[in-house]
A tleap script that builds the chain and sets N, CA, C and O, in Angstrom:
source leaprc.protein.ff14SB
mol = sequence {
  NMET ARG ALA ILE PHE GLY ARG LYS ILE GLY
  ASP LEU THR GLU LEU GLU GLU LEU THR GLU
  GLN ALA ILE LYS SER GLY GLN GLN GLY GLN
  SER TYR SER VAL ILE LYS GLU VAL LEU LEU
  GLU GLY ASP GLU PHE HIE SER LEU ALA ASN
  ASP PHE PHE ASN ASP GLN PRO TRP ILE THR
  GLU GLU ASP GLY GLY VAL ASN GLU ASN ARG
  GLU VAL ARG CYS ILE ARG VAL ILE ASN GLN
  ASP THR GLY GLU LYS ILE LEU VAL ASN ASN
  GLU GLY TYR THR TYR ALA ARG TYR VAL GLY
  ILE GLU ASN CASP
}
set mol.1.N position { 37.701 -75.396 76.049 }
set mol.1.CA position { 38.098 -74.218 76.772 }
set mol.1.C position { 39.525 -73.852 76.366 }
set mol.1.O position { 40.365 -74.721 76.132 }
set mol.2.N position { 39.773 -72.563 76.292 }
set mol.2.CA position { 41.090 -72.082 75.919 }
set mol.2.C position { 41.552 -70.997 76.902 }
set mol.2.O position { 40.747 -70.249 77.456 }
set mol.3.N position { 42.856 -70.939 77.093 }
set mol.3.CA position { 43.450 -69.908 77.936 }
set mol.3.C position { 44.822 -69.558 77.374 }
set mol.3.O position { 45.469 -70.378 76.724 }
set mol.4.N position { 45.242 -68.361 77.629 }
set mol.4.CA position { 46.574 -67.913 77.247 }
set mol.4.C position { 47.482 -68.118 78.449 }
set mol.4.O position { 47.240 -67.569 79.524 }
set mol.5.N position { 48.524 -68.910 78.261 }
set mol.5.CA position { 49.452 -69.228 79.335 }
set mol.5.C position { 50.753 -68.461 79.146 }
set mol.5.O position { 51.237 -68.290 78.027 }
set mol.6.N position { 51.303 -68.005 80.261 }
set mol.6.CA position { 52.612 -67.372 80.249 }
set mol.6.C position { 53.598 -68.225 81.019 }
set mol.6.O position { 53.246 -68.843 82.023 }
set mol.7.N position { 54.835 -68.258 80.545 }
set mol.7.CA position { 55.879 -69.060 81.174 }
set mol.7.C position { 56.723 -68.181 82.090 }
set mol.7.O position { 57.156 -67.093 81.711 }
set mol.8.N position { 56.946 -68.677 83.302 }
set mol.8.CA position { 57.779 -68.008 84.304 }
set mol.8.C position { 57.353 -66.558 84.512 }
set mol.8.O position { 58.170 -65.639 84.451 }
set mol.9.N position { 56.067 -66.374 84.757 }
set mol.9.CA position { 55.496 -65.068 85.060 }
set mol.9.C position { 55.650 -64.835 86.560 }
set mol.9.O position { 55.401 -65.741 87.355 }
set mol.10.N position { 56.057 -63.637 86.949 }
set mol.10.CA position { 56.349 -63.354 88.356 }
set mol.10.C position { 55.133 -63.262 89.259 }
set mol.10.O position { 55.137 -63.788 90.372 }
set mol.11.N position { 54.074 -62.583 88.772 }
set mol.11.CA position { 52.917 -62.373 89.635 }
set mol.11.C position { 51.661 -62.161 88.802 }
set mol.11.O position { 51.715 -62.119 87.573 }
set mol.12.N position { 50.538 -62.029 89.482 }
set mol.12.CA position { 49.250 -61.906 88.810 }
set mol.12.C position { 49.145 -60.626 87.987 }
set mol.12.O position { 48.539 -60.635 86.915 }
set mol.13.N position { 49.713 -59.545 88.458 }
set mol.13.CA position { 49.661 -58.288 87.708 }
set mol.13.C position { 50.349 -58.448 86.352 }
set mol.13.O position { 49.815 -58.020 85.329 }
set mol.14.N position { 51.511 -59.051 86.345 }
set mol.14.CA position { 52.237 -59.298 85.097 }
set mol.14.C position { 51.433 -60.214 84.181 }
set mol.14.O position { 51.362 -59.984 82.974 }
set mol.15.N position { 50.830 -61.248 84.753 }
set mol.15.CA position { 50.008 -62.174 83.969 }
set mol.15.C position { 48.824 -61.452 83.333 }
set mol.15.O position { 48.525 -61.670 82.159 }
set mol.16.N position { 48.158 -60.606 84.089 }
set mol.16.CA position { 47.012 -59.860 83.556 }
set mol.16.C position { 47.435 -58.952 82.404 }
set mol.16.O position { 46.737 -58.866 81.394 }
set mol.17.N position { 48.567 -58.278 82.549 }
set mol.17.CA position { 49.062 -57.390 81.490 }
set mol.17.C position { 49.412 -58.175 80.226 }
set mol.17.O position { 49.033 -57.782 79.123 }
set mol.18.N position { 50.135 -59.286 80.388 }
set mol.18.CA position { 50.515 -60.097 79.235 }
set mol.18.C position { 49.303 -60.723 78.553 }
set mol.18.O position { 49.260 -60.835 77.328 }
set mol.19.N position { 48.322 -61.130 79.350 }
set mol.19.CA position { 47.098 -61.708 78.781 }
set mol.19.C position { 46.347 -60.666 77.966 }
set mol.19.O position { 45.865 -60.958 76.871 }
set mol.20.N position { 46.247 -59.465 78.491 }
set mol.20.CA position { 45.560 -58.389 77.770 }
set mol.20.C position { 46.259 -58.093 76.442 }
set mol.20.O position { 45.599 -57.924 75.417 }
set mol.21.N position { 47.588 -58.032 76.459 }
set mol.21.CA position { 48.349 -57.788 75.233 }
set mol.21.C position { 48.145 -58.918 74.225 }
set mol.21.O position { 47.981 -58.669 73.031 }
set mol.22.N position { 48.155 -60.149 74.706 }
set mol.22.CA position { 47.990 -61.301 73.819 }
set mol.22.C position { 46.614 -61.303 73.161 }
set mol.22.O position { 46.493 -61.605 71.974 }
set mol.23.N position { 45.591 -60.971 73.921 }
set mol.23.CA position { 44.229 -60.915 73.380 }
set mol.23.C position { 44.136 -59.814 72.325 }
set mol.23.O position { 43.539 -60.015 71.267 }
set mol.24.N position { 44.724 -58.656 72.612 }
set mol.24.CA position { 44.705 -57.543 71.653 }
set mol.24.C position { 45.413 -57.910 70.354 }
set mol.24.O position { 45.035 -57.439 69.281 }
set mol.25.N position { 46.443 -58.754 70.452 }
set mol.25.CA position { 47.177 -59.153 69.254 }
set mol.25.C position { 46.526 -60.334 68.528 }
set mol.25.O position { 47.041 -60.809 67.516 }
set mol.26.N position { 45.395 -60.800 69.050 }
set mol.26.CA position { 44.644 -61.849 68.367 }
set mol.26.C position { 44.971 -63.270 68.760 }
set mol.26.O position { 44.497 -64.206 68.117 }
set mol.27.N position { 45.762 -63.459 69.793 }
set mol.27.CA position { 46.076 -64.826 70.216 }
set mol.27.C position { 44.830 -65.512 70.770 }
set mol.27.O position { 44.029 -64.898 71.475 }
set mol.28.N position { 44.682 -66.770 70.443 }
set mol.28.CA position { 43.519 -67.549 70.867 }
set mol.28.C position { 43.781 -68.372 72.123 }
set mol.28.O position { 42.838 -68.754 72.816 }
set mol.29.N position { 45.013 -68.643 72.417 }
set mol.29.CA position { 45.337 -69.450 73.581 }
set mol.29.C position { 45.377 -70.931 73.263 }
set mol.29.O position { 45.209 -71.335 72.112 }
set mol.30.N position { 45.602 -71.738 74.291 }
set mol.30.CA position { 45.718 -73.181 74.172 }
set mol.30.C position { 44.522 -73.859 74.815 }
set mol.30.O position { 43.952 -73.356 75.784 }
set mol.31.N position { 44.152 -75.000 74.267 }
set mol.31.CA position { 43.118 -75.826 74.894 }
set mol.31.C position { 43.683 -76.405 76.180 }
set mol.31.O position { 44.875 -76.698 76.273 }
set mol.32.N position { 42.817 -76.564 77.167 }
set mol.32.CA position { 43.272 -77.104 78.447 }
set mol.32.C position { 42.201 -77.973 79.074 }
set mol.32.O position { 41.024 -77.882 78.727 }
set mol.33.N position { 42.619 -78.811 79.996 }
set mol.33.CA position { 41.701 -79.587 80.825 }
set mol.33.C position { 42.143 -79.417 82.274 }
set mol.33.O position { 43.333 -79.296 82.564 }
set mol.34.N position { 41.178 -79.410 83.167 }
set mol.34.CA position { 41.455 -79.239 84.589 }
set mol.34.C position { 41.587 -80.627 85.211 }
set mol.34.O position { 40.667 -81.442 85.137 }
set mol.35.N position { 42.750 -80.884 85.828 }
set mol.35.CA position { 42.986 -82.186 86.448 }
set mol.35.C position { 42.648 -82.190 87.930 }
set mol.35.O position { 42.366 -83.241 88.505 }
set mol.36.N position { 42.678 -81.008 88.549 }
set mol.36.CA position { 42.251 -80.880 89.947 }
set mol.36.C position { 41.999 -79.417 90.251 }
set mol.36.O position { 42.472 -78.526 89.547 }
set mol.37.N position { 41.242 -79.188 91.316 }
set mol.37.CA position { 40.958 -77.835 91.779 }
set mol.37.C position { 41.497 -77.660 93.185 }
set mol.37.O position { 41.440 -78.572 94.010 }
set mol.38.N position { 42.020 -76.474 93.442 }
set mol.38.CA position { 42.524 -76.117 94.762 }
set mol.38.C position { 41.821 -74.832 95.172 }
set mol.38.O position { 41.851 -73.835 94.452 }
set mol.39.N position { 41.194 -74.870 96.326 }
set mol.39.CA position { 40.485 -73.714 96.866 }
set mol.39.C position { 41.349 -73.090 97.951 }
set mol.39.O position { 41.674 -73.740 98.945 }
set mol.40.N position { 41.721 -71.821 97.758 }
set mol.40.CA position { 42.576 -71.138 98.725 }
set mol.40.C position { 41.830 -69.974 99.362 }
set mol.40.O position { 41.054 -69.284 98.700 }
set mol.41.N position { 42.070 -69.762 100.644 }
set mol.41.CA position { 41.531 -68.585 101.318 }
set mol.41.C position { 42.211 -67.358 100.733 }
set mol.41.O position { 43.275 -67.462 100.123 }
set mol.42.N position { 41.597 -66.201 100.920 }
set mol.42.CA position { 42.080 -64.965 100.317 }
set mol.42.C position { 43.562 -64.701 100.522 }
set mol.42.O position { 44.264 -64.372 99.565 }
set mol.43.N position { 44.059 -64.838 101.756 }
set mol.43.CA position { 45.473 -64.570 102.037 }
set mol.43.C position { 46.386 -65.553 101.305 }
set mol.43.O position { 47.419 -65.161 100.763 }
set mol.44.N position { 46.007 -66.818 101.291 }
set mol.44.CA position { 46.796 -67.828 100.592 }
set mol.44.C position { 46.817 -67.559 99.091 }
set mol.44.O position { 47.858 -67.677 98.444 }
set mol.45.N position { 45.656 -67.195 98.543 }
set mol.45.CA position { 45.565 -66.900 97.117 }
set mol.45.C position { 46.443 -65.701 96.773 }
set mol.45.O position { 47.154 -65.721 95.769 }
set mol.46.N position { 46.397 -64.655 97.603 }
set mol.46.CA position { 47.202 -63.464 97.342 }
set mol.46.C position { 48.694 -63.752 97.473 }
set mol.46.O position { 49.508 -63.164 96.761 }
set mol.47.N position { 49.050 -64.646 98.372 }
set mol.47.CA position { 50.449 -65.051 98.501 }
set mol.47.C position { 50.919 -65.706 97.200 }
set mol.47.O position { 52.000 -65.396 96.698 }
set mol.48.N position { 50.108 -66.604 96.664 }
set mol.48.CA position { 50.423 -67.233 95.377 }
set mol.48.C position { 50.477 -66.177 94.278 }
set mol.48.O position { 51.433 -66.136 93.503 }
set mol.49.N position { 49.459 -65.326 94.207 }
set mol.49.CA position { 49.348 -64.329 93.138 }
set mol.49.C position { 50.488 -63.314 93.160 }
set mol.49.O position { 50.819 -62.738 92.124 }
set mol.50.N position { 51.089 -63.088 94.318 }
set mol.50.CA position { 52.188 -62.131 94.431 }
set mol.50.C position { 53.548 -62.716 94.086 }
set mol.50.O position { 54.505 -61.970 93.880 }
set mol.51.N position { 53.650 -64.052 94.019 }
set mol.51.CA position { 54.924 -64.686 93.662 }
set mol.51.C position { 54.667 -66.111 93.170 }
set mol.51.O position { 54.607 -67.055 93.958 }
set mol.52.N position { 54.520 -66.244 91.871 }
set mol.52.CA position { 54.257 -67.560 91.280 }
set mol.52.C position { 55.450 -68.500 91.392 }
set mol.52.O position { 55.300 -69.700 91.164 }
set mol.53.N position { 56.642 -67.983 91.738 }
set mol.53.CA position { 57.834 -68.823 91.807 }
set mol.53.C position { 57.972 -69.594 93.119 }
set mol.53.O position { 58.831 -70.470 93.225 }
set mol.54.N position { 57.155 -69.290 94.107 }
set mol.54.CA position { 57.215 -70.025 95.374 }
set mol.54.C position { 56.674 -71.437 95.192 }
set mol.54.O position { 55.638 -71.638 94.558 }
set mol.55.N position { 57.386 -72.413 95.755 }
set mol.55.CA position { 56.890 -73.787 95.743 }
set mol.55.C position { 55.586 -73.857 96.523 }
set mol.55.O position { 55.403 -73.160 97.521 }
set mol.56.N position { 54.681 -74.713 96.049 }
set mol.56.CA position { 53.379 -74.863 96.680 }
set mol.56.C position { 53.187 -76.319 97.113 }
set mol.56.O position { 53.497 -77.230 96.346 }
set mol.57.N position { 52.680 -76.553 98.327 }
set mol.57.CA position { 52.520 -77.925 98.812 }
set mol.57.C position { 51.458 -78.716 98.048 }
set mol.57.O position { 51.481 -79.946 98.083 }
set mol.58.N position { 50.535 -78.054 97.365 }
set mol.58.CA position { 49.458 -78.718 96.638 }
set mol.58.C position { 49.810 -79.000 95.187 }
set mol.58.O position { 48.991 -79.550 94.450 }
set mol.59.N position { 51.024 -78.630 94.760 }
set mol.59.CA position { 51.490 -78.961 93.409 }
set mol.59.C position { 52.445 -80.138 93.518 }
set mol.59.O position { 53.413 -80.098 94.279 }
set mol.60.N position { 52.166 -81.187 92.751 }
set mol.60.CA position { 53.065 -82.339 92.745 }
set mol.60.C position { 53.762 -82.440 91.394 }
set mol.60.O position { 53.319 -81.845 90.411 }
set mol.61.N position { 54.836 -83.184 91.352 }
set mol.61.CA position { 55.597 -83.344 90.113 }
set mol.61.C position { 54.784 -84.028 89.018 }
set mol.61.O position { 55.090 -83.874 87.836 }
set mol.62.N position { 53.755 -84.779 89.398 }
set mol.62.CA position { 52.924 -85.492 88.420 }
set mol.62.C position { 51.878 -84.585 87.766 }
set mol.62.O position { 51.302 -84.951 86.742 }
set mol.63.N position { 51.629 -83.420 88.338 }
set mol.63.CA position { 50.651 -82.488 87.782 }
set mol.63.C position { 51.228 -81.831 86.525 }
set mol.63.O position { 52.439 -81.827 86.307 }
set mol.64.N position { 50.345 -81.286 85.718 }
set mol.64.CA position { 50.760 -80.504 84.561 }
set mol.64.C position { 51.087 -81.343 83.355 }
set mol.64.O position { 50.811 -82.542 83.312 }
set mol.65.N position { 51.679 -80.694 82.377 }
set mol.65.CA position { 52.019 -81.360 81.131 }
set mol.65.C position { 50.897 -81.246 80.117 }
set mol.65.O position { 50.061 -80.345 80.189 }
set mol.66.N position { 50.891 -82.172 79.172 }
set mol.66.CA position { 49.904 -82.183 78.100 }
set mol.66.C position { 49.300 -83.579 78.032 }
set mol.66.O position { 50.008 -84.574 78.185 }
set mol.67.N position { 47.984 -83.653 77.801 }
set mol.67.CA position { 47.337 -84.967 77.711 }
set mol.67.C position { 47.362 -85.493 76.278 }
set mol.67.O position { 47.919 -84.850 75.388 }
set mol.68.N position { 46.757 -86.663 76.056 }
set mol.68.CA position { 46.767 -87.309 74.739 }
set mol.68.C position { 46.020 -86.507 73.676 }
set mol.68.O position { 46.222 -86.731 72.483 }
set mol.69.N position { 45.161 -85.577 74.088 }
set mol.69.CA position { 44.432 -84.710 73.145 }
set mol.69.C position { 45.161 -83.392 72.898 }
set mol.69.O position { 44.614 -82.485 72.271 }
set mol.70.N position { 46.394 -83.286 73.390 }
set mol.70.CA position { 47.215 -82.084 73.246 }
set mol.70.C position { 46.656 -80.893 74.015 }
set mol.70.O position { 46.909 -79.740 73.664 }
set mol.71.N position { 45.891 -81.184 75.074 }
set mol.71.CA position { 45.375 -80.142 75.958 }
set mol.71.C position { 46.333 -79.991 77.136 }
set mol.71.O position { 46.884 -80.974 77.631 }
set mol.72.N position { 46.522 -78.755 77.577 }
set mol.72.CA position { 47.352 -78.491 78.741 }
set mol.72.C position { 46.619 -78.999 79.978 }
set mol.72.O position { 45.452 -78.668 80.188 }
set mol.73.N position { 47.298 -79.800 80.797 }
set mol.73.CA position { 46.726 -80.316 82.045 }
set mol.73.C position { 46.972 -79.282 83.139 }
set mol.73.O position { 48.117 -78.957 83.455 }
set mol.74.N position { 45.876 -78.766 83.717 }
set mol.74.CA position { 45.984 -77.647 84.660 }
set mol.74.C position { 45.376 -77.938 86.015 }
set mol.74.O position { 44.487 -78.774 86.179 }
set mol.75.N position { 45.906 -77.201 86.975 }
set mol.75.CA position { 45.284 -77.095 88.287 }
set mol.75.C position { 44.510 -75.783 88.278 }
set mol.75.O position { 45.069 -74.730 87.970 }
set mol.76.N position { 43.238 -75.845 88.612 }
set mol.76.CA position { 42.427 -74.621 88.739 }
set mol.76.C position { 42.523 -74.166 90.186 }
set mol.76.O position { 42.100 -74.881 91.095 }
set mol.77.N position { 43.078 -72.978 90.402 }
set mol.77.CA position { 43.230 -72.421 91.738 }
set mol.77.C position { 42.166 -71.343 91.893 }
set mol.77.O position { 42.090 -70.412 91.091 }
set mol.78.N position { 41.350 -71.478 92.928 }
set mol.78.CA position { 40.212 -70.577 93.129 }
set mol.78.C position { 40.373 -69.817 94.436 }
set mol.78.O position { 40.660 -70.398 95.482 }
set mol.79.N position { 40.180 -68.502 94.352 }
set mol.79.CA position { 40.165 -67.663 95.546 }
set mol.79.C position { 38.806 -67.860 96.219 }
set mol.79.O position { 37.776 -67.463 95.673 }
set mol.80.N position { 38.806 -68.465 97.386 }
set mol.80.CA position { 37.579 -68.772 98.116 }
set mol.80.C position { 36.756 -67.527 98.401 }
set mol.80.O position { 35.528 -67.597 98.445 }
set mol.81.N position { 37.416 -66.382 98.595 }
set mol.81.CA position { 36.711 -65.152 98.961 }
set mol.81.C position { 36.091 -64.434 97.768 }
set mol.81.O position { 34.999 -63.877 97.881 }
set mol.82.N position { 36.784 -64.443 96.616 }
set mol.82.CA position { 36.313 -63.655 95.474 }
set mol.82.C position { 35.863 -64.484 94.279 }
set mol.82.O position { 35.168 -63.974 93.400 }
set mol.83.N position { 36.248 -65.744 94.236 }
set mol.83.CA position { 35.928 -66.592 93.081 }
set mol.83.C position { 36.913 -66.442 91.931 }
set mol.83.O position { 36.771 -67.114 90.910 }
set mol.84.N position { 37.907 -65.576 92.077 }
set mol.84.CA position { 38.920 -65.392 91.037 }
set mol.84.C position { 39.649 -66.708 90.796 }
set mol.84.O position { 39.878 -67.475 91.732 }
set mol.85.N position { 40.015 -66.973 89.535 }
set mol.85.CA position { 40.627 -68.250 89.177 }
set mol.85.C position { 41.925 -68.049 88.414 }
set mol.85.O position { 42.055 -67.136 87.599 }
set mol.86.N position { 42.876 -68.920 88.695 }
set mol.86.CA position { 44.144 -68.980 87.972 }
set mol.86.C position { 44.346 -70.432 87.563 }
set mol.86.O position { 44.026 -71.348 88.320 }
set mol.87.N position { 44.873 -70.636 86.369 }
set mol.87.CA position { 45.227 -71.973 85.904 }
set mol.87.C position { 46.733 -72.150 86.040 }
set mol.87.O position { 47.506 -71.260 85.683 }
set mol.88.N position { 47.141 -73.296 86.554 }
set mol.88.CA position { 48.561 -73.587 86.757 }
set mol.88.C position { 48.925 -74.868 86.025 }
set mol.88.O position { 48.296 -75.909 86.217 }
set mol.89.N position { 49.949 -74.780 85.183 }
set mol.89.CA position { 50.574 -75.951 84.579 }
set mol.89.C position { 52.020 -75.932 85.047 }
set mol.89.O position { 52.823 -75.123 84.582 }
set mol.90.N position { 52.342 -76.818 85.961 }
set mol.90.CA position { 53.664 -76.787 86.586 }
set mol.90.C position { 54.744 -77.515 85.791 }
set mol.90.O position { 55.931 -77.349 86.073 }
set mol.91.N position { 54.353 -78.318 84.804 }
set mol.91.CA position { 55.327 -79.051 83.976 }
set mol.91.C position { 56.332 -79.835 84.811 }
set mol.91.O position { 57.520 -79.861 84.491 }
set mol.92.N position { 55.860 -80.475 85.883 }
set mol.92.CA position { 56.725 -81.329 86.692 }
set mol.92.C position { 57.460 -80.635 87.827 }
set mol.92.O position { 58.167 -81.289 88.594 }
set mol.93.N position { 57.309 -79.343 87.945 }
set mol.93.CA position { 57.929 -78.593 89.039 }
set mol.93.C position { 56.910 -78.430 90.165 }
set mol.93.O position { 55.759 -78.839 90.016 }
set mol.94.N position { 57.314 -77.842 91.279 }
set mol.94.CA position { 56.391 -77.644 92.393 }
set mol.94.C position { 56.018 -76.169 92.562 }
set mol.94.O position { 55.565 -75.754 93.628 }
set mol.95.N position { 56.211 -75.395 91.511 }
set mol.95.CA position { 55.758 -74.004 91.497 }
set mol.95.C position { 54.934 -73.782 90.224 }
set mol.95.O position { 54.877 -74.645 89.348 }
set mol.96.N position { 54.311 -72.633 90.142 }
set mol.96.CA position { 53.434 -72.320 89.007 }
set mol.96.C position { 54.272 -71.884 87.803 }
set mol.96.O position { 54.394 -70.689 87.535 }
set mol.97.N position { 54.847 -72.839 87.082 }
set mol.97.CA position { 55.755 -72.560 85.965 }
set mol.97.C position { 55.031 -71.870 84.806 }
set mol.97.O position { 55.532 -70.889 84.256 }
set mol.98.N position { 53.867 -72.375 84.440 }
set mol.98.CA position { 53.010 -71.747 83.432 }
set mol.98.C position { 51.703 -71.373 84.102 }
set mol.98.O position { 51.126 -72.181 84.830 }
set mol.99.N position { 51.231 -70.170 83.868 }
set mol.99.CA position { 49.983 -69.715 84.477 }
set mol.99.C position { 49.107 -69.048 83.431 }
set mol.99.O position { 49.593 -68.457 82.466 }
set mol.100.N position { 47.802 -69.160 83.648 }
set mol.100.CA position { 46.837 -68.525 82.777 }
set mol.100.C position { 45.640 -68.057 83.597 }
set mol.100.O position { 45.446 -68.476 84.738 }
set mol.101.N position { 44.852 -67.190 82.998 }
set mol.101.CA position { 43.662 -66.690 83.660 }
set mol.101.C position { 42.451 -67.387 83.053 }
set mol.101.O position { 42.269 -67.403 81.836 }
set mol.102.N position { 41.641 -67.954 83.909 }
set mol.102.CA position { 40.420 -68.610 83.435 }
set mol.102.C position { 39.273 -67.608 83.488 }
set mol.102.O position { 38.991 -67.016 84.530 }
set mol.103.N position { 38.634 -67.435 82.370 }
set mol.103.CA position { 37.476 -66.557 82.293 }
set mol.103.C position { 36.217 -67.408 82.223 }
set mol.103.O position { 36.206 -68.474 81.608 }
set mol.104.N position { 35.166 -66.927 82.857 }
set mol.104.CA position { 33.898 -67.657 82.824 }
set mol.104.C position { 33.199 -67.446 81.498 }
set mol.104.O position { 32.113 -67.982 81.280 }
savepdb mol mol.pdb
quit
């Protein structure tokens, strides 16, 4: 699986725009593996999506990074109401430092 990740992206709208531009320019993205899944209710998901810089209680310093296969270690965040998904690689921080959109 591959996804295009953006670093220090402010919100979901910005991420969607940057992802669209990257795809148009031919970027393939990075391989990733999901280390855990977090299911958020609609309001919680929208709170995250509106400000990726907010610390999240479900992100720990041990999450994120890269595994031995050079895959990005991600948290899959799922909107319980819509099924929309965001990938988070926090790189040791407690906020969504790198984010990507997971497509089915």
